[in-house]
NUPALUM-300821 format. One record per atom (N, C-alpha, C, O): x negated, y, z; residue in one letter. Coordinates in steps of 0.2 Angstrom, whole numbers, plus 2048, in hexadecimal, padded with zeros to 3 digits. Layout:
BEGIN
XYZA/...
//
This chain:
BEGIN
9B0DD067EX/9B5DCE67AX/9B4DC7678X/9AFDC5676X/9B9DC3678X/9B9DBC677X/9BADBB66FX/9BBDBF66CX/9B9DB466DX/9BADB3666X/9C1DB3664X/9C2DB565EX/9C6DB3668X/9CDDB3666X/9CFDBB666X/9D5DBC664X/9CBDBF667X/9CDDC6666X/9D0DC966DX/9D4DCE66CX/9D0DC6672X/9D3DC8678X/9CEDCB67DX/9C9DC867EX/9D0DD167FX/9CBDD5683X/9CEDD568AX/9D3DD768CX/9C9DD368FX/9CBDD2696X/9C8DD769AX/9C2DD869AX/9CCDDB69EX/9C9DE06A3X/9CADDE6AAX/9D0DDD6ACX/9C5DDE6AEX/9C6DDC6B5X/9C6DE26B9X/9C1DE66B8X/9CBDE36BDX/9CBDE96C1X/9C6DE86C7X/9C5DE36C9X/9C4DEE6C9X/9BFDEE6CEX/9C2DF06D5X/9C6DF56D5X/9C0DED6DAX/9C2DEE6E1X/9BDDF26E5X/9B8DEF6E6X/9BEDF86E7X/9BADFC6EBX/9B9DF86F2X/9BEDF66F4X/9B3DF96F5X/9ADDFC6F3X/9A8DF86F0X/9A2DFA6F0X/9AADF26EDX/9A5DEE6E9X/9A7DED6E2X/9ADDED6E0X/9A1DEC6DEX/9A3DEB6D7X/99DDE66D5X/998DE66D7X/9A0DE16D0X/99BDDC6CEX/997DDF6C8X/99ADE26C3X/990DDE6C9X/98CDE16C4X/98BDDC6BEX/98EDD76BEX/987DDE6B9X/986DDA6B3X/982DD46B5X/984DCF6B2X/97EDD36BAX/97BDCD6BCX/97FDC96C1X/97CDC46C3X/985DCB6C2X/989DC76C7X/988DC96CEX/98CDC76D2X/983DCD6D0X/983DD06D7X/988DD56D8X/98ADD96D4X/989DD66DEX/98EDDB6E1X/98ADE16E3X/986DE16E6X/98DDE76E0X/98ADED6E1X/98EDF16E7X/994DF26E6X/98BDF36ECX/98EDF66F2X/98DDFE6F1X/988E006EFX/993E016F3X/993E096F2X/993E0C6F9X/994E126F9X/992E086FEX/992E0B705X/98DE10706X/98DE1570AX/987E0F703X/981E13704X/981E1A700X/97DE1E701X/986E1B6FBX/986E216F7X/98AE266FBX/98EE256FFX/987E2C6FAX/98AE326FDX/98CE376F8X/989E396F3X/992E3A6F9X/995E3E6F4X/993E456F6X/993E486FBX/990E486F1X/98DE4F6F1X/991E546EDX/991E536E7X/994E596F0X/998E5E6ECX/994E626E8X/98EE636EAX/997E646E2X/993E696DEX/992E6F6E1X/996E726E4X/98CE726E0X/98AE796E3X/98CE7E6DEX/98AE7E6D8X/990E836E0X/992E896DCX/990E8F6E0X/995E926E3X/98AE916E0X/988E976E4X/98BE9D6E2X/98DEA26E6X/98CE9E6DBX/98FEA56D8X/996EA56DAX/999EAB6DBX/99AEA06DBX/9A0EA06DEX/9A1EA36E5X/9A5EA76E6X/99CEA16E9X/99CEA46F0X/99AEAB6F0X/99CEAF6F4X/995EAD6EBX/993EB46EBX/999EB86E9X/99AEBE6EBX/99CEB66E3X/9A2EBA6E1X/9A8EBB6E6X/9AAEC06E7X/9A9EB56EAX/9AEEB56EFX/9ACEBA6F5X/9B0EBE6F7X/9A5EBA6F7X/9A3EBF6FCX/9A4EC66FAX/9A6ECA6FEX/9A2EC86F3X/9A3ECE6F1X/9AAED16F1X/9ABED66F3X/9AEECC6EEX/9B5ECE6EEX/9B8ECF6F5X/9BCED46F7X/9B6ECB6FAX/9B9ECB701X/9B6ED2704X/9BAED5708X/9B0ED4702X/9AEEDA705X/9B2EE0702X/9B3EE5706X/9B3EE06FCX/9B7EE56F9X/9BEEE66FCX/9C1EEB6FDX/9C2EE06FDX/9C8EE0700X/9C8EE2707X/9CCEE6709X/9C3EE070BX/9C2EE3712X/9C1EEA712X/9C4EEE716X/9BDEED70DX/9BCEF470DX/9C2EF870BX/9C4EFD70EX/9C7EF5707X/9CDEF9705X/9D2EF970BX/9D5EFE70DX/9D2EF370EX/9D7EF2714X/9D4EF771AX/9D8EFA71DX/9CEEF771BX/9CBEFB720X/9CDF0371FX/9CEF06723X/9CCF05718X/9CEF0C717X/9D5F0D718X/9D7F1271AX/9DAF08716X/9E1F09717X/9E3F0A71EX/9E7F0E71FX/9E0F06722X/9E2F06729X/9DEF0B72EX/9E0F0C734X/9D9F0D72CX/9D5F12730X/9D5F1972EX/9D3F1D732X/9D7F1A728X/9D7F21726X/9DEF25728X/9E3F23726X/9DDF2A72CX/9E3F2C72FX/9E7F3072AX/9EDF3272BX/9E4F32724X/9E8F3671FX/9EDF3271CX/9F1F35718X/9EDF2C71CX/9F3F28719X/9F9F2971DX/9FFF2871AX/9F9F2B723X/9FFF2D727X/A04F27727X/A0AF28725X/A02F2172AX/A06F1C72AX/A0CF1D72EX/A12F1A72DX/A0CF21733X/A11F22738X/A17F26734X/A1DF24735X/A15F2A72FX/A1AF2E72BX/A1DF29726X/A23F2A725X/A19F25724X/A1CF2071FX/A21F1B722X/A26F1A720X/A20F19729X/A24F1572CX/A2BF1972EX/A30F1672EX/A2AF2072FX/A30F24731X/A34F2472BX/A3BF2472CX/A32F25725X/A36F2671FX/A38F2071BX/A3CF20717X/A35F1A71DX/A36F14719X/A3DF12719X/A40F10714X/A40F1271FX/A47F1071FX/A4CF16721X/A51F15723X/A4AF1C71FX/A4EF2271FX/A54F2171BX/A54F1E716X/A5AF2471DX/A60F2371AX/A60F26713X/A63F2370EX/A5DF2C712X/A5CF2E70BX/A58F2A706X/A5AF29700X/A53F27709X/A4FF23705X/A52F1D703X/A52F1A6FDX/A56F1A708X/A5AF14706X/A5FF15701X/A61F116FDX/A62F1B701X/A67F1D6FCX/A64F1D6F5X/A67F1B6F0X/A5EF206F5X/A5BF216EFX/A59F1A6ECX/A59F196E6X/A57F156F1X/A55F0F6EFX/A5BF0B6ECX/A5AF076E7X/A61F0C6EFX/A67F096ECX/A69F0C6E5X/A6BF086E1X/A67F126E4X/A69F156DDX/A64F126D8X/A66F106D3X/A5DF116DAX/A59F0D6D6X/A5BF066D4X/A5AF046CFX/A5DF036D9X/A5FEFC6D8X/A65EFB6D4X/A66EF76D0X/A6AF006D5X/A70F006D1X/A6EF026CAX/A71EFE6C5X/A6AF066C8X/A68F086C1X/A64F026BEX/A65F006B8X/A60EFE6C2X/A5CEF96C0X/A61EF36BEX/A60EF06B8X/A66EF16C2X/A6BEEC6C0X/A6FEEE6BAX/A70EE96B6X/A72EF46BAX/A76EF66B5X/A73EF66AEX/A75EF36A9X/A6DEFA6AEX/A6AEFB6A8X/A66EF46A5X/A66EF369FX/A64EF06AAX/A61EEA6A8X/A65EE56A5X/A64EE26A0X/A6BEE46A8X/A70EE06A6X/A73EE269FX/A73EDE69AX/A75EE869FX/A77EEB698X/A72EEB693X/A73EE968DX/A6CEEC695X/A66EEC690X/A65EE568DX/A64EE5687X/A65EE0691X/A64ED968FX/A6AED768BX/A69ED3686X/A70ED868DX/A76ED6689X/A75ED9682X/A76ED667DX/A74EE0681X/A74EE367BX/A6EEE1677X/A6EEE0671X/A68EDF67BX/A62EDD677X/A63ED6674X/A61ED466FX/A67ED2678X/A69ECB675X/A6DECC66FX/A6CEC866AX/A72ED066FX/A76ED1668X/A71ED4663X/A72ED265DX/A6DED9664X/A68EDB65FX/A64ED665DX/A62ED6657X/A62ED1661X/A5DECC65FX/A61EC765AX/A5EEC5655X/A67EC665CX/A6BEC2657X/A6CEC5650X/A6CEC264BX/A6DECC651X/A6EECF64AX/A68ECF646X/A68ECF640X/A62ED064AX/A5CED0646X/A5AEC9643X/A57EC963DX/A5DEC4646X/A5CEBD643X/A62EBB63EX/A62EB563BX/A66EBF63DX/A6CEBE639X/A6AEBE631X/A65EC0630X/A6EEBB62DX/A6DEBB626X/A70EC1623X/A6FEC261DX/A73EC5626X/A76ECB624X/A71ED1623X/A6EED3628X/A6FED361DX/A6BED961DX/A6DEDF621X/A68EE3624X/A73EE1621X/A75EE6625X/A74EE662CX/A72EEA630X/A76EE062FX/A75EDF636X/A6DEDF638X/A6BEE263DX/A69EDC634X/A62EDC635X/A5FEE3634X/A5BEE5639X/A62EE7630X/A5FEEE62FX/A61EF2635X/A5DEF6638X/A68EF1637X/A6AEF563DX/A66EF3643X/A64EF8647X/A65EED645X/A61EEB64AX/A5AEED64AX/A57EF064FX/A57EED644X/A50EEF644X/A4FEF7645X/A4BEF9648X/A54EFB642X/A54F02643X/A55F0464AX/A52F0964CX/A59F0164DX/A5AF02654X/A54F01658X/A52F0665CX/A51EFB658X/A4BEFA65BX/A45EFF659X/A41F0165EX/A45F01653X/A40F05651X/A40F0C654X/A3BF0F656X/A47F0F654X/A48F15657X/A46F1665EX/A43F1A661X/A49F11662X/A49F11669X/A42F0F66CX/A40F11671X/A3EF0B668X/A37F0A66AX/A32F0F668X/A2DF0F66AX/A34F13663X/A30F19661X/A30F1F665X/A2CF23664X/A35F20669X/A36F2666CX/A35F25674X/A37F20676X/A32F2A677X/A31F2967FX/A38F29682X/A3DF2C680X/A38F25688X/A3EF2568CX/A40F2B68FX/A46F2D68FX/A3BF30690X/A3DF36693X/A41F3A68EX/A46F3E690X/A3FF3A688X/A42F3E682X/A49F3B682X/A4EF3F681X/A4AF34682X/A51F31681X/A55F34687X/A5BF35686X/A53F3468DX/A57F36693X/A59F3D692X/A5FF3E693X/A55F41690X/A56F4868FX/A5BF49689X/A60F4E68AX/A5BF45684X/A5FF4667EX/A66F44680X/A6BF4767FX/A67F3E684X/A6EF3C686X/A71F4168BX/A77F4268BX/A6DF4468FX/A6FF49694X/A72F4F691X/A76F52694X/A6FF5168CX/A70F57688X/A75F56682X/A75F5A67DX/A78F50682X/A7CF4E67CX/A82F5367BX/A84F54675X/A84F57680X/A89F5B67FX/A88F6167BX/A8CF64678X/A81F6367AX/A7FF68675X/A81F6666EX/A82F6A669X/A81F5F66CX/A82F5D665X/A89F5B664X/A8CF5D65FX/A8CF59669X/A94F57668X/A97F5A66EX/A96F58674X/A9CF5E66DX/AA0F61673X/AA4F5C676X/AA5F5C67CX/AA8F58672X/AACF53674X/AABF4C672X/AA8F4B66CX/AADF47676X/AACF40674X/AB3F3D673X/AB7F3E678X/AB5F3A66EX/ABCF3866DX/ABBF3166AX/AB7F2F667X/AC1F2D66BX/AC2F26669X/AC8F26665X/ACDF28668X/AC8F2465FX/ACEF2365BX/ACDF20654X/AC8F1C653X/AD1F2164FX/AD0F1E649X/ACCF23644X/ACDF29644X/AC6F20642X/AC2F2563EX/AC5F28638X/AC9F25635X/AC3F2E636X/AC5F32630X/ACDF33631X/AD0F3562BX/AD0F33637X/AD7F35638X/AD7F3A63EX/AD2F3B641X/ADDF3D63FX/ADDF41645X/AE0F3D64BX/AE2F40650X/AE0F3664AX/AE3F32650X/ADDF32655X/AD8F2F654X/ADFF3465BX/ADAF33661X/ADEF30667X/AE3F31669X/ADAF2A669X/ADDF2766FX/ADAF2A676X/ADDF2967BX/AD4F2D675X/AD0F2F67BX/ACCF35679X/AC9F35673X/ACBF3A67DX/AC7F4067BX/AC5F43682X/AC9F44686X/ABFF45682X/ABCF48688X/AB6F4D687X/AB3F4C682X/AB5F5168BX/AAFF5668AX/AA9F5168BX/AA8F4D690X/AA4F52687X/A9EF4F688X/A9AF5068EX/A97F4B691X/A9AF56690X/A96F58696X/A99F5569CX/A96F546A2X/AA0F5369CX/AA3F506A1X/AA2F486A2X/AA1F466A7X/AA1F4569CX/AA0F3E69CX/A98F3D69DX/A97F386A1X/A94F4169AX/A8DF3F69BX/A8AF436A1X/A87F486A1X/A8BF3F6A6X/A88F426ADX/A81F3F6ADX/A7EF3C6A9X/A7EF416B3X/A77F3F6B4X/A76F376B4X/A72F346B1X/A7BF346B7X/A7BF2D6B8X/A7CF2A6B1X/A79F256AFX/A81F2C6ADX/A83F2A6A6X/A7DF2A6A2X/A7BF2669EX/A7AF306A2X/A74F3169EX/A6EF2C6A0X/A6BF2A69BX/A6DF2B6A6X/A68F276A8X/A6AF1F6A6X/A65F1C6A4X/A70F1D6A6X/A72F176A4X/A71F1669DX/A6FF1169AX/A73F1B699X/A73F1B692X/A6BF1A68FX/A6AF1668BX/A67F1F692X/A60F1F690X/A5DF18692X/A59F1568DX/A5DF16698X/A5AF1069AX/A5CF0A697X/A59F05695X/A63F09696X/A66F03692X/A64F0368BX/A62EFD689X/A64F08687X/A63F08680X/A5BF0767FX/A59F0367BX/A57F0A684X/A50F09683X/A4EF01685X/A4AEFE682X/A51EFF68AX/A50EF868CX/A53EF3687X/A4FEEE686X/A58EF4683X/A5BEF067EX/A56EEF679X/A56EEA676X/A53EF4677X/A4EEF4671X/A48EEF672X/A47EEB66EX/A46EEF678X/A40EEB67AX/A43EE467BX/A40EDF67AX/A49EE367FX/A4BEDD680X/A4DED967AX/A4CED3679X/A4FEDC674X/A51ED966EX/A4BED666BX/A4BED0669X/A45ED966CX/A3FED6669X/A3DED066DX/A3AECB66AX/A3DED1674X/A3BECB678X/A40EC5677X/A3DEBF676X/A46EC6676X/A4BEC0675X/A4AEBD66EX/A4AEB766DX/A49EC2669X/A48EBF662X/A41EBB662X/A41EB665FX/A3CEBD665X/A36EBA665X/A36EB3669X/A34EAE667X/A3AEB366EX/A3CEAC672X/A3FEA766DX/A3EEA166DX/A44EAA66AX/A48EA5665X/A44EA3660X/A44E9D65EX/A40EA765DX/A3BEA5657X/A36EA065AX/A33E9C656X/A35EA0660X/A2FE9B663X/A32E94663X/A2EE90664X/A38E93663X/A3BE8C663X/A3AE8965CX/A3BE8C657X/A38E8365CX/A37E7F656X/A3DE7E652X/A42E7D655X/A3DE8064CX/A42E7F647X/A45E78647X/A4BE77645X/A41E73648X/A43E6D648X/A49E6B64DX/A4DE6764CX/A49E6F652X/A4EE6E657X/A55E70654X/A5AE6C655X/A55E75650X/A5CE7764CX/A5DE72647X/A63E70646X/A58E6F644X/A5AE6A63EX/A5CE64642X/A61E6163FX/A59E62647X/A5CE5C64BX/A63E5D64DX/A67E5864DX/A65E63650X/A6BE64652X/A70E6464CX/A76E6164DX/A6EE67647X/A73E67641X/A74E6063EX/A79E5E63CX/A6EE5C63EX/A6FE5563CX/A74E51641X/A77E4C63EX/A74E52647X/A79E4F64CX/A80E5264CX/A84E4F64FX/A81E57648X/A87E5A647X/A89E5F64DX/A8FE6064EX/A84E61650X/A86E66656X/A87E6D653X/A84E6F64EX/A8DE70655X/A8EE77652X/A89E7C653X/A85E7B658X/A88E8164FX/A83E86650X/A83E89656X/A7EE8A659X/A89E8C659X/A89E8F65FX/A87E8B665X/A83E8D669X/A89E85665X/A87E8066AX/A80E7F66AX/A7CE7E66FX/A7DE7D664X/A76E7C664X/A72E82666X/A6CE81668X/A74E88664X/A71E8E666X/A71E8F66EX/A6BE91671X/A76E8E671X/A77E8F678X/A74E8967CX/A72E8A682X/A74E8367AX/A73E7D67EX/A6CE7B67CX/A69E77680X/A69E7C676X/A63E79674X/A5DE7F673X/A58E7E676X/A5FE8466FX/A5AE8966EX/A59E8E673X/A53E8F675X/A5EE91676X/A5DE9667CX/A59E93682X/A55E96684X/A5BE8D684X/A57E8A68AX/A50E89689X/A4CE8A68DX/A4EE88683X/A47E87681X/A44E8E680X/A3EE8F682X/A48E9367DX/A45E9967CX/A44E9D683X/A40EA2683X/A48E9B688X/A47E9F68EX/A40E9E691X/A3EEA3695X/A3DE99690X/A36E98692X/A31E9D68FX/A2DE9F693X/A33E9F689X/A2FEA5686X/A31EAC688X/A2EEB0688X/A38EAC689X/A3BEB368BX/A3AEB5692X/A38EBB693X/A3AEB0697X/A3AEB269EX/A34EB66A0X/A35EBC6A3X/A2EEB469FX/A28EB86A1X/A29EC069FX/A28EC46A3X/A2AEC1698X/A2AEC7696X/A30ECB698X/A30ED1699X/A36EC8699X/A3CECB69BX/A3BECD6A2X/A3DED36A3X/A38ECA6A6X/A37ECC6ADX/A32ED26ADX/A33ED66B2X/A2DED26A9X/A29ED76A9X/A2DEDE6A7X/A2BEE36AAX/A31EDD6A2X/A36EE36A0X/A3AEE56A6X/A3BEEB6A7X/A3DEE06AAX/A41EE26B0X/A3DEE66B5X/A3FEEB6B8X/A37EE36B6X/A32EE66BBX/A31EED6B9X/A30EF26BDX/A2FEEE6B2X/A2EEF56AFX/A34EF96B0X/A33EFF6B1X/A3AEF66AFX/A40EFA6B0X/A41EFD6B7X/A43F036B8X/A3FEF96BCX/A40EFB6C3X/A3CF016C4X/A3EF066C7X/A35F016C1X/A31F076C2X/A33F0D6BDX/A32F136BEX/A36F0B6B7X/A38F106B2X/A3EF146B4X/A3FF196B2X/A42F116B9X/A47F156BCX/A45F1C6BFX/A49F216C0X/A3FF1C6C1X/A3CF226C4X/A3CF286C0X/A3CF2E6C2X/A3CF276B9X/A3CF2C6B4X/A43F306B4X/A43F366B2X/A48F2E6B7X/A4EF316B7X/A4EF376BCX/A53F3B6BDX/A48F386BFX/A48F3E6C3X/A48F456BFX/A4AF4A6C2X/A47F446B9X/A48F4A6B4X/A4FF4C6B4X/A50F526B2X/A54F486B5X/A5BF496B5X/A5DF4B6BCX/A63F4C6BDX/A59F4C6C1X/A5BF4D6C8X/A5FF486CAX/A64F4A6CEX/A5FF426C8X/A63F3C6CBX/A5FF3A6D1X/A59F396D1X/A63F396D6X/A60F376DDX/A5EF306DDX/A61F2C6E2X/A59F2E6DAX/A57F276DAX/A51F276E0X/A51F2C6E3X/A4EF226E1X/A49F216E6X/A43F266E5X/A41F2A6EAX/A41F276DFX/A3BF2C6DEX/A3DF336DFX/A39F376E2X/A43F356DCX/A45F3B6DDX/A47F3D6E4X/A45F436E6X/A4AF386E8X/A4BF3A6EFX/A44F3B6F3X/A44F3F6F7X/A3FF376F1X/A39F386F4X/A36F3F6F2X/A33F426F7X/A37F416ECX/A34F476EAX/A38F4D6EEX/A34F526F0X/A3EF4C6EFX/A42F526F3X/A3FF526FAX/A3EF576FCX/A3EF4C6FDX/A3CF4C704X/A35F4F704X/A34F53709X/A30F4D700X/A29F50701X/A28F576FFX/A24F5B701X/A2DF596FBX/A2DF616F9X/A2FF656FFX/A2DF6A700X/A33F62703X/A36F65709X/A31F6470FX/A30F69713X/A2EF5E710X/A29F5D716X/A22F5E714X/A1EF5E719X/A20F5E70EX/A19F5F70CX/A15F5970DX/A0FF5970EX/A18F5370FX/A15F4D710X/A15F4970AX/A18F44709X/A11F4B705X/A11F486FEX/A0FF406FEX/A12F3C6FCX/A09F3F701X/A06F39700X/A0AF33704X/A0BF2E701X/A0CF3570AX/A10F2F70EX/A16F2E70BX/A18F2870AX/A19F33708X/A20F31705X/A1FF2E6FEX/A23F2A6FCX/A19F2F6FAX/A18F2B6F4X/A16F246F6X/A18F1F6F2X/A13F236FCX/A12F1C6FEX/A19F18700X/A19F126FFX/A1EF1C703X/A24F19704X/A27F176FDX/A2AF116FDX/A27F1B6F8X/A2AF196F2X/A26F136EFX/A29F0E6ECX/A1FF136F0X/A1BF0E6EDX/A1DF076F1X/A1DF026EDX/A1DF076F7X/A1FF016FBX/A26EFE6F9X/A26EF86F9X/A2BF026F8X/A31F006F6X/A31EFD6EFX/A34EF86EDX/A2DF006EAX/A2CEFD6E3X/A29EF66E4X/A2BEF26E0X/A24EF66E8X/A20EEF6E9X/A25EEA6EBX/A24EE46E9X/A29EEC6F0X/A2EEE76F3X/A33EE56EEX/A34EDE6EDX/A35EE96EAX/A3AEE76E5X/A37EE26E0X/A39EDD6DEX/A31EE46DDX/A2DEE06D9X/A2BED96DBX/A2BED46D8X/A2AED96E2X/A28ED26E5X/A2EECE6E5X/A2DEC86E4X/A34ED16E7X/A3AECD6E7X/A3CECA6DFX/A3DEC46DFX/A3BECE6DBX/A3CECC6D4X/A37EC76D1X/A39EC26CEX/A31EC76D4X/A2CEC26D2X/A2EEBB6D5X/A2CEB66D2X/A31EBB6DBX/A33EB56DEX/A39EB26DAX/A39EAC6D8X/A3DEB66D7X/A43EB46D3X/A40EB16CCX/A42EAC6CAX/A3BEB56CAX/A38EB36C4X/A35EAC6C4X/A35EA86C0X/A31EAA6CAX/A2EEA46CBX/A33E9E6CBX/A32E996C7X/A39E9F6CEX/A3EE9A6CFX/A42E996C8X/A43E936C6X/A43E9E6C5X/A47E9E6BEX/A42E9B6B9X/A45E966B5X/A3CE9D6B9X/A37E996B4X/A37E926B6X/A36E8E6B1X/A36E906BCX/A36E896BEX/A3CE856BCX/A3BE7F6BAX/A42E886BCX/A48E856BAX/A48E836B3X/A4AE7E6B1X/A46E886AFX/A46E876A7X/A3FE836A5X/A3FE8269FX/A3BE816A9X/A36E7D6A8X/A37E756A8X/A33E716A7X/A3DE746AAX/A3FE6D6ABX/A3EE696A5X/A3CE636A5X/A40E6B69FX/A3FE68699X/A38E67696X/A37E63691X/A33E6C698X/A2DE6C696X/A28E6869AX/A22E66697X/A29E686A0X/A24E646A5X/A27E5E6A8X/A2DE5E6A9X/A23E596A8X/A26E526ABX/A27E536B2X/A2CE506B5X/A22E576B6X/A23E586BDX/A23E5F6BEX/A1EE626BDX/A28E626C2X/A28E696C3X/A22E6A6C8X/A22E666CDX/A1FE706C8X/A1AE726CDX/A1EE736D4X/A24E766D4X/A1BE726DAX/A1EE736E0X/A1FE7A6E1X/A1BE7E6E0X/A25E7C6E5X/A26E826E7X/A21E846EDX/A1FE806F0X/A21E8B6EEX/A1CE8D6F4X/A1FE896FAX/A1BE876FEX/A25E896FBX/A28E86701X/A26E7E701X/A24E7C707X/A26E7B6FCX/A25E746FCX/A1DE736FDX/A1BE6E700X/A19E786FAX/A12E776FCX/A10E78703X/A0CE75706X/A14E7D706X/A13E7E70EX/A15E77711X/A11E75716X/A1BE74710X/A1DE6E713X/A18E69712X/A16E65716X/A15E6870CX/A10E6370AX/A0AE6470EX/A07E5F711X/A08E6A70FX/A02E6C713X/A03E6A71AX/9FEE6771DX/A08E6C71DX/A0AE6B724X/A0AE63725X/A08E6172AX/A0EE60720X/A0FE59721X/A08E55720X/A07E50724X/A04E5771CX/9FDE5471BX/9F9E55721X/9F6E50724X/9F9E5B724X/9F5E5C72AX/9F8E58730X/9F5E57735X/9FFE57730X/A02E54736X/A02E4C735X/A03E4973AX/A00E4A72FX/9FFE4372EX/A06E3F72DX/A06E3972EX/A0BE4372BX/A11E3F72AX/A12E3E723X/A13E4271EX/A13E37721X/A14E3571AX/A1AE38717X/A1BE38711X/A1FE3971BX/A26E3B719X/A26E42716X/A2AE44711X/A21E46717X/A21E4D715X/A1CE4E70FX/A1AE5370EX/A1AE4870DX/A15E49707X/A0EE47708X/A0AE48703X/A0CE4570EX/A05E4370FX/A04E3C70BX/A09E3870BX/9FEE3B708X/9FDE35705X/9FDE2F709X/9FAE2F70FX/A00E2A707X/A00E2370BX/9F9E2070BX/9F6E20706X/9F8E1D710X/9F1E19711X/9F2E1270FX/9F7E0F712X/9EFE0F70AX/9EFE08708X/9E9E05709X/9E3E07707X/9E9DFF70DX/9E3DFC70EX/9E1DF8708X/9E4DF4705X/9DADF9706X/9D8DF6700X/9D8DEE701X/9D6DEC706X/9D9DEB6FBX/9D9DE36FCX/9D1DE16FCX/9CDDE56F9X/9D0DDC6FFX/9C9DD9700X/9C6DD86F9X/9CADD56F5X/9C0DD96F8X/9BDDD86F2X/9BCDD16F1X/9BADCD6F5X/9BEDCE6EBX/9BDDC86E9X/9BADC76E2X/9BDDC86DDX/9B3DC76E1X/9B0DC76DBX/9B0DC16D7X/9AEDC16D1X/9B3DBC6DAX/9B3DB66D6X/9BADB56D2X/9BBDB06CFX/9BFDB96D4X/9C5DB86D0X/9C7DBF6CCX/9C4DC46CEX/9CBDBE6C8X/9CDDC46C4X/9D4DC66C7X/9D9DC36C7X/9D4DCD6C9X/9DADD06CCX/9DFDD26C7X/9E5DD36C8X/9DDDD46C1X/9E2DD76BCX/9DEDD66B5X/9D8DD66B4X/9E3DD46B0X/9E0DD26AAX/9E5DD66A5X/9EBDD66A5X/9E1DDA6A1X/9E5DDE69BX/9E3DDB695X/9DDDDB693X/9E8DD9691X/9E7DD668AX/9E8DDC685X/9EDDDF685X/9E3DDC680X/9E4DE167BX/9E1DDE675X/9DCDDB674X/9E5DDE66FX/9E3DDB669X/9DEDE0666X/9DEDE6666X/9D8DDD664X/9D3DE0661X/9D4DE265AX/9D8DDF657X/9D1DE8658X/9D2DEA651X/9CEDE764CX/9CFDE7646X/9C9DE364FX/9C4DE064BX/9C7DD9648X/9C4DD5645X/
//
């Protein structure tokens, strides 16, 4: 530092640097030695041995009967059951999250009645097993003979029908899964909204932005980053949870597989058929989750992480040596000139 308080920093040009005594230090003779991590290699070897043992067992044990699995994997009855599973998932997932969103808003309301109704709904449906709820809805006809729509406390009826006619196997499955899903979705959405800094709402109010617009354009996009991971876990759980409707004799994927192996006695191969289809559905949902979460990360990250396709292109471009596909450009270093200053940074000293 000089007497005037100006600090001068000289940039160094590789591969030479001026030492304290004015001589140039060369780095050509130095060798880069990577850090040794023997336990990482040991752990990798043990895990690789475990994976190889599992794969060897899967492909060499004839009792898995992979030929039977391939025979039934795309069978017409299995595909129909798969379609019913996907239909139940889409309908109950959509209705459950819409109802859950309304319940979350009720829970955050200033009205004690709305808060009490929302809390009681979540308390009841999260406290009872899904199996019990399905059976209760399916047997609703024992409690109420008829379901009617009209003006309360009068004899005016706009619609009336037998309960056993309205509550079919499909209707009972949709009711049970939707209401159970709504109870959990309400808590997920409420937690995501509460995770947003209250200063965002105060800033929106200070700018005169209406409450509905600030909720939909400011709060919800930020809350989605907290909501999405847990919400997709619930959707994946719902895909597998639809298998419980077999108690209603509804012909979803799992019930169809049960009917087939009860007839053919090929239990394990057909369970593998159902397992592989559930894994396929979950894998597709995981891909959607990755891209949706990446979309809502735009406001939180300066640079979005590359997608798998972009990583593959970068990898291929790097190995092909094409700068246009993401390979780093090569820049020739400037010749070392120890007698001149290449860059000067001025900073006022605190002293």
